[in-house]
C-alpha positions in Angstrom: -144.1 -1.5 -94.0 -143.8 -4.9 -95.7 -141.3 -6.1 -98.3 -143.7 -5.3 -101.2 -144.0 -1.8 -100.2 -140.2 -1.4 -99.6 -139.6 -2.5 -103.1 -141.7 0.3 -104.6 -140.5 3.4 -102.6 -137.8 5.6 -104.1 -134.1 5.1 -103.5 -133.7 8.2 -101.3 -136.6 7.2 -99.0 -135.4 3.6 -99.0 -132.0 4.6 -97.6 -133.7 6.3 -94.7 -136.1 3.4 -94.0 -133.4 0.9 -94.4 -131.2 2.2 -91.7 -134.2 2.3 -89.4 -135.0 -1.3 -90.2 -131.4 -2.3 -89.4 -129.8 -2.6 -92.8 -126.1 -1.6 -92.3 -124.2 1.1 -94.0 -121.9 -1.5 -95.6 -124.8 -3.4 -97.0 -126.3 -0.2 -98.4 -123.0 0.7 -99.9 -122.4 -2.7 -101.6 -126.0 -3.9 -102.3 -129.0 -2.8 -104.2 -132.4 -1.9 -103.0 -134.0 -4.7 -104.9 -131.6 -7.3 -103.6 -131.9 -6.2 -100.0 -135.8 -6.1 -100.2 -136.1 -9.5 -102.0 -133.9 -11.2 -99.4 -136.4 -10.4 -96.5 -139.6 -12.3 -96.2 -140.7 -10.3 -93.3 -138.9 -7.2 -92.0 -140.5 -7.7 -88.5 -138.7 -11.0 -88.2 -135.4 -10.6 -90.0 -132.8 -8.2 -91.3 -131.1 -8.5 -94.7 -127.5 -7.8 -95.5 -124.9 -8.3 -98.2 -123.1 -11.5 -97.2 -120.3 -11.5 -99.8 -119.1 -10.0 -102.9 -118.5 -12.3 -105.9 -116.0 -11.3 -108.6 -117.4 -11.3 -112.1 -115.0 -12.3 -115.1 -115.4 -12.1 -118.8 -114.9 -15.2 -121.0 -111.1 -15.0 -120.8 -111.1 -14.9 -117.0 -110.4 -11.2 -116.6 -112.3 -9.5 -113.8 -114.9 -7.0 -114.8 -116.6 -6.2 -111.5 -118.4 -7.7 -108.5 -122.0 -8.6 -107.7 -123.5 -8.8 -104.2 -125.0 -11.9 -102.7 -127.5 -11.5 -99.8 -128.5 -13.2 -96.6 -130.6 -12.5 -93.5 -130.4 -12.7 -89.7 -133.2 -13.1 -87.3 -134.2 -9.8 -85.8 -133.9 -10.9 -82.2 -130.3 -12.0 -82.8 -129.6 -8.9 -84.7 -130.8 -6.8 -81.9 -128.5 -8.6 -79.5 -125.5 -8.1 -81.8 -126.3 -4.6 -82.9 -126.9 -3.3 -79.3 -123.7 -4.8 -78.1 -121.9 -3.4 -81.1 -123.4 0.0 -80.5 -122.2 -0.2 -76.9 -118.7 -1.2 -78.2 -118.6 1.8 -80.5 -119.5 4.2 -77.6 -116.7 2.7 -75.5 -114.3 3.0 -78.4 -115.2 6.7 -78.9 -114.8 7.3 -75.3 -111.3 5.8 -75.2 -110.3 7.8 -78.1 -111.6 11.0 -76.8 -110.3 10.5 -73.1 -107.0 8.9 -74.1 -106.0 10.3 -77.5 -102.3 9.5 -76.9 -103.0 5.8 -76.2 -103.9 4.3 -79.7 -103.4 0.7 -78.7 -106.6 0.9 -76.5 -109.4 -0.6 -78.3 -112.7 -2.4 -77.7 -114.3 -5.5 -79.3 -117.3 -7.5 -78.8 -116.8 -11.1 -77.3 -119.1 -13.9 -76.3 -120.4 -14.0 -72.7 -122.7 -16.2 -70.8 -123.3 -13.4 -68.3 -124.7 -10.9 -70.7 -128.4 -10.5 -71.7 -127.2 -10.3 -75.3 -124.9 -13.2 -75.2 -122.0 -10.8 -75.9 -119.9 -8.2 -73.9 -117.7 -5.3 -74.6 -114.1 -6.2 -73.9 -111.6 -3.4 -73.7 -108.0 -4.4 -74.4 -105.3 -2.6 -72.4 -102.6 -3.4 -75.0 -98.8 -2.9 -75.3 -97.8 -3.5 -79.0 -94.4 -4.5 -80.2 -93.8 -2.9 -83.5 -91.8 -4.3 -86.4 -88.7 -2.3 -85.5 -88.6 -3.8 -82.0 -90.1 -0.7 -80.2 -93.0 -1.2 -77.9 -96.0 1.2 -77.9 -97.8 1.2 -74.5 -100.8 3.1 -73.3 -100.0 6.5 -71.7 -102.3 5.8 -68.8 -102.6 3.1 -66.3 -105.1 0.3 -66.5 -106.8 1.6 -63.3 -107.4 4.9 -64.9 -108.9 3.2 -67.9 -111.1 1.1 -65.7 -112.2 4.1 -63.6 -113.5 6.0 -66.7 -115.7 3.2 -68.0 -119.0 1.8 -66.9 -119.4 -1.7 -65.6 -122.6 -2.2 -67.7 -124.1 -0.5 -70.7 -127.6 0.2 -72.2 -128.0 0.5 -76.0 -130.9 1.2 -78.2 -131.2 0.4 -81.9 -133.8 1.3 -84.5 -136.5 3.9 -84.5 -140.3 4.1 -84.0 -141.8 0.7 -84.3 -138.4 -0.9 -85.0 -136.8 0.5 -81.8 -135.3 -2.1 -79.4 -133.2 -1.8 -76.3 -130.8 -4.0 -74.4 -129.6 -3.3 -70.8 -126.9 -4.7 -68.6 -124.3 -5.3 -71.3 -121.1 -6.0 -69.5 -117.9 -4.1 -70.0 -114.7 -5.7 -69.1 -111.1 -4.5 -69.3 -108.4 -7.1 -70.1 -104.7 -6.7 -70.2 -102.6 -8.2 -73.0 -99.5 -7.8 -75.1 -99.8 -7.9 -78.8 -96.6 -9.4 -80.3 -95.7 -8.6 -83.9 -95.0 -11.7 -85.9 -91.6 -10.9 -87.3 -88.8 -13.3 -88.3 -86.2 -13.9 -91.0 -87.1 -15.5 -94.3 -87.1 -19.3 -93.9 -86.4 -20.7 -97.4 -89.5 -20.8 -99.8 -88.4 -20.0 -103.3 -90.1 -17.5 -105.6 -92.3 -19.3 -108.2 -94.0 -16.3 -109.8 -97.0 -17.1 -108.0 -98.5 -15.9 -104.6 -96.9 -17.9 -101.8 -93.6 -18.1 -103.1 -92.9 -14.3 -102.7 -89.9 -13.7 -100.5 -90.6 -11.2 -97.8 -89.0 -10.4 -94.5 -90.9 -12.2 -91.8 -94.3 -12.6 -93.2 -96.6 -14.5 -95.7 -97.8 -13.4 -99.2 -100.3 -16.1 -100.3 -103.2 -14.2 -102.0 -103.7 -11.8 -104.8 -105.6 -8.5 -104.9 -106.9 -7.0 -108.1 -106.1 -3.2 -108.3 -108.9 -1.7 -110.4 -107.1 1.7 -111.1 -103.9 -0.1 -112.4 -105.7 -3.0 -113.9 -103.2 -5.5 -112.6 -102.8 -8.1 -109.7 -100.8 -7.4 -106.6 -99.8 -9.6 -103.7 -101.2 -8.6 -100.4 -99.5 -9.0 -97.0 -99.2 -7.3 -93.6 -97.7 -3.8 -93.6 -95.3 -4.4 -90.7 -93.3 -7.2 -92.6 -92.5 -4.8 -95.4 -89.5 -2.7 -94.8 -88.1 0.2 -96.6 -85.6 -1.7 -98.5 -87.4 -4.4 -100.7 -84.4 -6.0 -102.2 -85.0 -9.2 -100.4 -88.3 -10.1 -102.0 -90.0 -9.9 -105.4 -89.5 -11.5 -108.8 -85.7 -12.0 -109.2 -85.8 -11.5 -112.9 -86.2 -7.8 -112.2 -83.1 -5.9 -111.1 -85.0 -2.6 -110.6 -86.9 -2.7 -107.2 -88.6 0.8 -107.8 -92.3 0.4 -107.3 -92.3 -2.9 -105.5 -94.5 -1.5 -102.7 -97.7 0.0 -104.0 -98.8 0.9 -100.5 -98.0 0.1 -97.0 -99.9 0.8 -93.7 -98.6 -0.2 -90.3 -100.7 1.4 -87.6 -102.5 0.2 -84.3 -105.5 -1.3 -86.2 -104.5 -1.0 -89.8 -101.8 -3.4 -91.0 -101.7 -4.3 -94.7 -99.6 -3.7 -97.8 -99.8 -4.3 -101.6 -96.8 -5.5 -103.6 -96.3 -5.5 -107.3 -95.3 -8.9 -108.7 -93.9 -7.9 -112.1 -94.8 -11.3 -113.4 -96.9 -12.3 -116.4 -97.5 -15.6 -114.7 -98.9 -14.5 -111.4 -101.9 -16.8 -110.6 -104.9 -15.3 -109.2 -105.6 -17.7 -106.4 -105.0 -18.4 -102.8 -101.7 -20.2 -103.0 -100.7 -23.0 -100.6 -97.1 -22.1 -99.9 -96.3 -25.0 -97.5 -95.3 -28.0 -99.7 -96.0 -30.4 -96.9 -99.6 -29.4 -96.6 -101.9 -31.7 -98.6 -104.6 -29.0 -99.3 -104.7 -27.7 -102.9 -104.4 -24.1 -104.2 -107.9 -22.4 -104.3 -109.5 -20.0 -106.6 -110.5 -16.7 -104.9 -114.2 -16.2 -105.6 -114.4 -12.8 -103.7 -114.6 -11.5 -100.2 -117.0 -11.8 -97.2 -118.4 -8.7 -95.7 -118.0 -7.5 -92.2 -121.7 -8.1 -91.7 -121.2 -11.8 -92.4 -118.1 -12.1 -90.2 -120.2 -10.6 -87.4 -123.6 -12.1 -88.1 -122.6 -15.6 -89.3 -119.2 -16.5 -88.0 -118.3 -14.5 -84.8 -119.0 -16.6 -81.7 -120.8 -19.3 -83.6 -118.0 -21.9 -83.8 -118.5 -22.2 -87.6 -115.1 -23.3 -89.1 -113.0 -21.0 -91.1 -109.5 -21.5 -92.5 -106.3 -19.8 -91.4 -103.3 -19.8 -93.6 -99.8 -18.7 -92.7 -96.4 -19.5 -93.9 -95.2 -21.2 -90.8 -98.6 -22.7 -89.6 -99.9 -23.8 -92.9 -103.6 -24.2 -93.5 -105.6 -25.1 -90.5 -109.1 -24.7 -89.2 -110.1 -22.0 -86.7 -113.0 -20.0 -85.3 -114.0 -16.3 -85.0 -114.1 -15.3 -81.3 -113.9 -11.4 -81.4 -115.1 -8.6 -83.7 -114.4 -4.9 -83.5 -116.3 -2.3 -85.5 -115.3 1.4 -85.9 -118.0 3.4 -87.6 -115.8 6.5 -87.7 -113.6 4.7 -90.2 -114.2 1.9 -92.6 -110.6 0.8 -93.2 -109.7 -0.6 -89.7 -112.2 -3.1 -88.8 -110.7 -6.1 -87.1 -111.6 -9.6 -85.8 -109.7 -12.4 -84.0 -109.6 -16.1 -84.5 -108.7 -18.8 -82.0 -105.6 -20.0 -83.9 -102.4 -18.6 -82.4 -100.3 -16.8 -84.9 -96.8 -18.2 -85.4 -93.9 -15.9 -86.3 -93.9 -15.6 -90.0 -97.7 -16.0 -90.5 -98.4 -12.1 -90.7 -99.9 -11.2 -94.1 -101.5 -14.6 -94.4 -105.3 -15.0 -95.1 -108.2 -16.2 -93.0 -111.0 -17.4 -95.5 -114.2 -19.4 -95.7 -113.9 -22.5 -97.9 -116.7 -22.6 -100.5 -119.0 -25.5 -100.5 -117.6 -26.8 -103.9 -114.2 -27.3 -102.2 -112.4 -25.4 -104.9 -112.8 -21.7 -104.0 -112.1 -19.4 -101.1 -114.0 -16.3 -99.8 -111.5 -14.1 -98.1 -112.3 -12.8 -94.6 -109.3 -10.9 -93.6 -105.5 -10.5 -93.5 -103.6 -11.7 -90.5 -101.8 -8.7 -88.7 -100.7 -9.8 -85.3 -101.2 -12.0 -82.1 -104.2 -11.0 -80.2 -105.8 -11.9 -76.9 -107.7 -15.0 -78.2 -105.3 -15.8 -81.1 -104.4 -14.1 -84.4 -105.9 -10.7 -85.1 -106.9 -9.7 -88.7 -108.0 -6.7 -90.6 -111.3 -7.6 -92.4 -111.4 -8.1 -96.2 -114.0 -5.2 -96.2 -111.6 -2.8 -94.6 -108.8 -3.6 -97.0 -111.2 -3.3 -100.0 -112.4 0.0 -98.6 -108.8 1.2 -98.3 -107.7 0.3 -101.8 -109.4 0.6 -105.2 -110.0 -3.1 -105.9 -110.8 -6.4 -104.4 -109.5 -9.9 -103.5 -109.4 -12.2 -106.5 
């Protein structure tokens, strides 16, 4: 079936055909049939996906919605990534099923020169230090984990004429300790703008538009927000009720929304280190999980990392973890090591105009390669709203 025929079939049939072609559930949720079809010149050679969600504003600058933008990936490259991701999902499900009391065990895809796909499944045998100082460790030995997993995997994607298989995908178990990035507040003053928000041991440098409440919130990591928020927020407000809109601090979910109570809150990615020469950036929207995996993971394409202590630096995506059973805990890792106080900061792609940022994720902790982040997609799926 060519692109012209795809454009003419009904929506229900298109949903079935699209998943067979390789169009992801995320792109089907965020995109349109017309947009996904028009992006593909030849479905035999490429797969289309929603690359980013651009925030649309009215003439006064108020957000009124988002519109998808599209891209494509060569089908052979997609098969390599998709089969490895499918193998990773199967390993993740096996870990959860076999070791339900060990939530810190998880799997990701990582680059590999020894794999026929160019990627392997890496299983992290992780002990995690929580914000309160306690350590959560797997309730099973590393040897037991290794003994339940295959050394190599075979995975098939697509159906009928679109079916493709990859064999010999390596599975590797790696031991690591994830350290929470917690520390005392180091002295930035509140300036009624993101980046000046005083929180305990973390960064709040970006805004999130909450559609249900029609207001902007600061976003940070859940583990840096304690139950007594008297140490941060707009000091002109004496009542701290309602500062925390929501807080999640779990093994693979770590984010929080904070109310600013400020009429002057700026909707931008704020550079909160006065010594850093980079400017504040407008937030144009968010990059999708498909883009992180298809376009940035393992490619050495530059992205930006921003945390309160590290400042704004260049880094690269070296790990991606997808979980199809849940859409609010997708993660990726960058090569930049997280410094204590960076949690809640933002990883983003700088727009070609030099003035805007596309949010990729929220920094959560220190991982095997570097900082580990929840994807922008996962946060936007968890909360009614979007980065802006």
